[in-house]
C-alpha positions as CSV (number, residue, x, y, z in Angstrom):
1,M,88.7,122.1,66.0
2,G,89.1,118.7,68.7
3,D,86.1,117.8,70.9
4,H,84.0,119.9,72.1
5,Y,83.2,121.3,75.2
6,D,79.4,122.5,76.6
7,Q,79.7,125.9,78.8
8,D,79.1,123.5,81.7
9,N,83.1,121.3,81.0
10,S,80.2,118.2,80.5
11,I,82.0,116.9,76.9
12,G,79.5,115.8,74.1
13,D,75.9,115.0,74.8
14,H,77.2,112.9,78.0
15,M,75.4,113.8,81.1
16,T,75.0,112.1,84.4
17,S,71.9,112.3,85.9
18,V,71.5,111.2,89.2
19,D,67.6,110.8,91.8
20,L,69.4,111.8,94.6
21,S,66.1,111.2,97.0
22,E,65.8,107.6,95.1
23,L,69.4,107.0,95.7
24,Q,69.9,107.9,99.5
25,S,66.6,105.9,100.2
26,T,67.4,102.6,98.4
27,L,71.2,102.6,100.4
28,A,69.3,103.3,103.2
29,S,66.5,100.4,102.9
30,D,69.0,98.1,101.5
31,V,71.2,98.6,105.2
32,D,68.5,97.7,107.1
33,E,67.6,94.5,105.4
34,E,71.5,93.8,105.5
35,L,71.0,94.7,109.4
36,A,67.6,92.5,110.1
37,S,69.3,89.2,109.6
38,T,72.6,87.6,109.5
39,P,74.5,86.4,106.3
40,E,75.5,82.7,105.7
41,V,78.9,82.1,106.9
42,I,80.4,79.0,105.2
43,D,83.8,77.7,107.2
44,V,86.3,76.6,103.6
45,G,88.8,75.6,105.8
46,H,92.2,76.1,103.2
47,N,90.2,75.8,100.4
48,L,88.8,78.6,98.6
49,D,87.7,79.4,95.2
50,V,87.7,83.0,94.3
51,S,85.8,82.3,91.2
52,K,82.9,81.0,92.9
53,L,82.5,84.2,95.3
54,A,79.0,85.8,94.0
55,V,77.6,89.1,94.1
56,T,73.8,88.8,95.0
57,A,74.1,85.5,97.6
58,R,74.6,86.6,101.3
59,R,77.0,84.2,101.4
60,W,80.9,84.6,103.1
61,H,83.9,82.3,103.4
62,I,85.4,82.0,105.8
63,V,89.4,81.6,105.4
64,T,91.2,79.0,108.1
65,D,94.3,81.7,107.7
66,V,96.0,83.4,105.3
67,V,99.5,84.8,104.4
68,S,99.1,88.7,102.7
69,V,101.9,90.1,101.6
70,V,101.7,94.1,100.6
71,A,105.0,95.2,98.0
72,D,104.7,99.0,97.9
73,L,107.1,101.4,96.6
74,K,109.1,104.6,98.6
75,N,107.7,108.3,97.8
76,S,106.3,106.8,94.6
77,T,103.9,110.1,93.9
78,Q,107.7,111.6,93.3
79,L,108.6,109.2,91.0
80,G,108.0,112.0,88.1
81,T,111.0,112.7,86.2
82,G,110.1,115.6,85.4
83,K,110.1,115.6,81.5
84,W,108.7,113.0,80.1
85,A,105.1,111.1,81.6
86,A,106.0,108.2,79.3
87,S,109.9,107.8,81.2
88,T,107.0,107.9,84.4
89,A,105.1,105.8,82.9
90,S,108.1,103.4,82.0
91,I,108.8,103.2,86.4
92,Y,105.8,102.0,86.9
93,Q,105.6,99.4,84.5
94,A,109.4,98.4,85.5
95,A,108.4,98.2,89.1
96,T,104.8,97.2,89.6
97,G,104.6,94.8,86.8
98,N,107.0,92.7,87.9
99,V,106.1,93.1,91.3
100,V,103.0,91.4,90.0
101,R,105.1,88.7,88.3
102,I,107.1,87.3,91.0
103,F,104.1,87.2,93.1
104,D,102.1,85.1,90.7
105,E,105.7,82.7,90.1
106,F,105.0,81.9,93.6
107,D,101.5,80.9,92.7
108,A,99.4,83.8,94.7
109,D,96.3,82.8,95.0
110,F,94.9,86.1,94.7
111,L,96.8,89.5,93.4
112,Q,95.7,93.3,94.0
113,I,97.0,96.1,92.4
114,Q,95.7,99.8,94.5
115,G,97.6,102.1,92.6
116,D,101.6,101.5,92.9
117,G,101.7,98.5,94.9
118,V,100.2,95.1,95.1
119,I,99.0,92.9,97.5
120,G,99.7,89.1,97.3
121,L,97.3,86.7,99.1
122,F,98.2,82.8,99.7
123,W,96.5,79.7,101.3
124,G,96.6,76.4,101.4
125,E,99.8,74.3,101.4
126,R,102.8,75.6,101.7
127,R,101.6,79.0,102.5
128,Y,104.2,80.5,104.5
129,E,107.3,79.1,101.9
130,R,105.3,80.2,99.3
131,A,104.6,84.1,101.1
132,M,107.9,84.9,102.4
133,C,109.8,83.7,99.0
134,A,107.5,86.4,96.7
135,G,108.6,89.0,99.7
136,I,112.3,88.4,99.5
137,T,112.6,88.5,96.1
138,V,110.3,91.3,95.6
139,L,113.4,92.6,98.1
140,S,116.2,91.1,95.6
141,F,114.5,93.0,92.9
142,S,114.0,96.1,94.6
143,H,117.6,96.9,94.7
144,D,118.6,96.2,90.9
145,L,115.4,98.0,90.3
146,V,116.4,101.1,92.2
147,N,120.3,100.8,90.8
148,K,118.8,100.9,87.0
149,L,116.7,103.8,87.6
150,E,119.2,106.0,90.0
151,A,122.0,104.9,86.5
152,K,119.4,106.3,84.4
153,W,117.9,109.6,86.6
154,D,119.5,111.4,89.2
155,N,117.1,113.0,90.6
156,L,115.6,109.9,91.2
157,K,118.9,108.4,93.5
158,D,118.6,107.0,97.4
159,L,114.3,108.6,96.2
160,T,112.7,104.4,96.5
161,G,112.5,101.3,96.3
162,Y,110.1,98.8,97.7
163,K,108.6,98.2,101.4
164,V,106.9,94.9,102.4
165,G,104.7,93.8,104.6
166,V,103.9,90.7,105.9
167,S,101.2,89.3,108.2
168,N,98.1,86.1,108.3
169,S,94.6,86.0,110.4
170,R,92.0,84.2,109.8
171,V,89.5,86.4,107.1
172,L,86.1,86.4,106.3
173,V,85.7,87.1,102.0
174,K,82.6,88.0,99.7
175,N,82.6,89.2,96.0
176,V,81.2,92.7,96.5
177,G,80.1,95.2,93.7
178,T,77.7,96.1,90.8
179,P,75.8,93.3,90.2
180,R,76.1,91.5,86.4
181,N,79.1,93.8,85.8
182,P,82.5,92.4,86.4
183,A,84.6,95.3,86.4
184,Q,83.2,96.1,88.9
185,Q,83.2,93.3,91.2
186,E,85.9,93.0,93.8
187,P,86.4,90.6,97.2
188,I,86.2,92.0,100.5
189,W,88.5,90.3,102.8
190,A,87.4,91.1,106.8
191,G,90.0,90.3,109.0
192,K,93.7,91.7,110.1
193,S,95.9,90.0,107.7
194,V,95.5,92.5,104.2
195,N,95.3,95.3,107.3
196,Y,97.8,94.1,109.0
197,A,100.5,93.5,106.2
198,T,99.8,97.4,104.7
199,K,100.8,98.9,108.3
200,A,103.8,96.9,108.5
201,A,104.9,97.4,104.8
202,Q,103.9,101.6,105.9
203,S,107.1,101.2,108.7
204,A,109.9,100.4,107.0
205,D,112.4,101.7,104.6
206,R,113.0,100.9,101.3
207,H,114.4,97.7,100.7
208,E,113.1,95.8,104.4
209,L,110.6,93.5,105.1
210,I,108.5,93.0,108.1
211,V,106.4,90.4,110.0
212,T,103.9,90.5,112.1
213,G,104.5,88.7,115.5
214,S,102.8,85.3,114.4
215,V,104.6,85.3,110.9
216,W,107.8,85.2,112.3
217,D,106.5,82.3,115.2
218,R,105.7,80.2,111.9
219,I,109.0,80.4,110.3
220,T,111.6,81.1,112.8
221,S,111.8,77.3,113.1
222,N,112.4,78.0,109.9
223,D,116.9,77.3,109.3
224,Y,116.4,78.5,105.9
225,L,114.4,81.8,106.6
226,A,115.5,82.4,110.0
227,L,119.2,82.6,109.7
228,S,121.4,84.1,107.0
229,C,123.0,81.6,105.0
230,S,127.2,80.4,105.5
231,C,128.8,83.0,102.9
232,G,131.6,85.0,105.0
233,S,132.1,84.4,108.8
234,G,129.0,81.7,108.6
235,A,125.9,81.7,109.2
236,S,124.3,84.0,112.0
237,D,120.7,86.1,112.8
238,I,121.7,89.2,112.1
239,I,119.8,89.4,109.4
240,W,117.0,89.6,111.4
241,D,115.9,92.7,113.9
242,D,113.6,92.9,116.0
243,F,110.6,95.8,115.0
244,V,108.4,96.8,116.5
245,I,105.4,98.4,114.1
246,D,104.8,101.8,115.2
247,R,101.0,101.4,113.2
248,L,100.1,98.7,115.0
249,P,97.8,99.6,118.3
250,D,100.6,99.2,121.2
251,D,99.2,96.3,123.3
252,D,99.1,93.8,120.1
253,P,101.6,91.5,120.2
254,E,101.1,91.8,116.6
255,A,103.1,94.7,117.1
256,I,106.1,93.0,118.2
257,G,107.5,91.6,114.7
258,R,110.8,91.6,112.8
259,K,112.4,92.8,110.3
260,L,114.4,91.9,107.6
261,V,117.8,93.2,106.3
262,S,119.0,91.2,103.8
263,S,117.7,90.0,100.3
264,W,118.8,86.7,98.2
265,C,122.5,85.4,98.5
266,S,123.8,85.9,94.5
267,V,126.0,82.7,95.6
268,H,122.5,80.8,98.0
269,G,119.7,82.5,97.1
270,A,118.2,79.8,94.4
271,E,119.4,76.7,96.3
272,Y,117.8,77.9,99.3
273,C,114.8,79.9,97.6
274,A,113.8,76.2,95.9
275,A,114.1,74.2,99.5
276,I,112.0,76.5,101.7
277,L,109.2,75.8,98.7
278,D,110.1,72.5,98.7
279,G,109.6,72.7,102.8
280,K,112.5,71.7,104.0
281,K,113.6,73.1,107.3
282,T,116.6,72.0,108.7
283,R,120.3,73.4,108.0
284,T,123.4,71.4,109.0
285,D,125.7,74.4,109.2
286,V,123.6,76.7,111.6
287,T,124.0,75.1,115.4
288,E,125.4,78.0,116.6
289,A,123.6,80.6,114.6
290,R,120.3,78.6,116.2
291,A,121.6,79.2,119.6
292,A,122.3,82.7,120.0
293,L,118.2,83.8,118.4
294,Q,117.1,81.5,121.0
295,R,119.2,83.2,123.5
296,K,118.1,86.7,121.9
297,H,114.3,86.3,122.3
298,F,115.3,84.5,126.1
299,K,116.5,88.3,127.2
300,N,114.1,90.1,125.9
301,A,111.2,90.2,127.7
302,I,108.9,92.2,125.5
303,W,109.2,89.2,123.1
304,E,108.8,86.7,125.4
305,N,105.9,88.4,126.2
306,A,104.1,89.0,123.1
307,E,105.0,85.6,122.4
308,R,103.6,84.5,124.4
309,R,99.9,85.9,124.2
310,R,100.5,84.9,120.6
311,T,100.1,81.6,121.2
312,D,97.5,81.9,124.3
313,R,95.4,83.2,121.2
314,R,95.9,80.8,118.6
315,A,94.5,78.3,121.3
316,R,91.6,79.7,121.9
317,L,91.0,80.3,118.0
318,S,91.5,76.7,117.3
319,G,89.6,75.6,120.6
320,L,86.6,77.8,118.7
321,R,87.1,75.8,114.9
């Protein structure tokens, strides 16, 4: 009855056979060949076509600046509802599937799903605007998702929600994998961008978005991103807190980041999102809030020093191009 299992736990007649000695010899030869000469490296600036990345060719591409957004679901391994696998599957589909949709709506240039987490990569025109709008939208979605999960399952209360990290860097990319088998091929994104965004997300709590230092340097002058809307007592700088990303090296100025503790306003959110995507940066209602933000950073010696180091590093990298 049912499938026949042999005593060696194999199913049916399928057996995996590997000549281990030959495999190890092939691996060693491949490493020797790869290290004997340097591969071709092409600087593509801000224009990368992922579909044209080759597996067999020893050709890497440098992308000048890639903004990575990582959405990580808190306590994902504890999301089993305790009764039905189908219910757990629904949770994952509702969570991960819709974060993928968010990244796609904001024109992520590359998407990758890792377990329950989603990575969105943005490069080219308005990459910071698209990336930040996507990340903030994930925060808003996180609140809505959790409210619905907690209303349906009592054991999920205060358990989960999305944590978001955003970072950027120059990136080396190449497609790797099994030749002639697209299902076993993926691009490698070598550089700090994805790694640091992942660590930023891991350092966050649910419903929080953390940016590394250089990302904040790029968005701090945007009134729609750096300052709150005019609801309540008016525009202010309180939606962002200074945050040390403890999973990054202590001496790395990128670790001196910022944490967003808010999401899209129900009144102004759609308007601000559209303004950001349109490239707008200046508002007329933020004079006092902007001054308060500048005073805060001026008084913070650690932040000021990290910002200066990041500026110097960008200048050096620019001189190498």
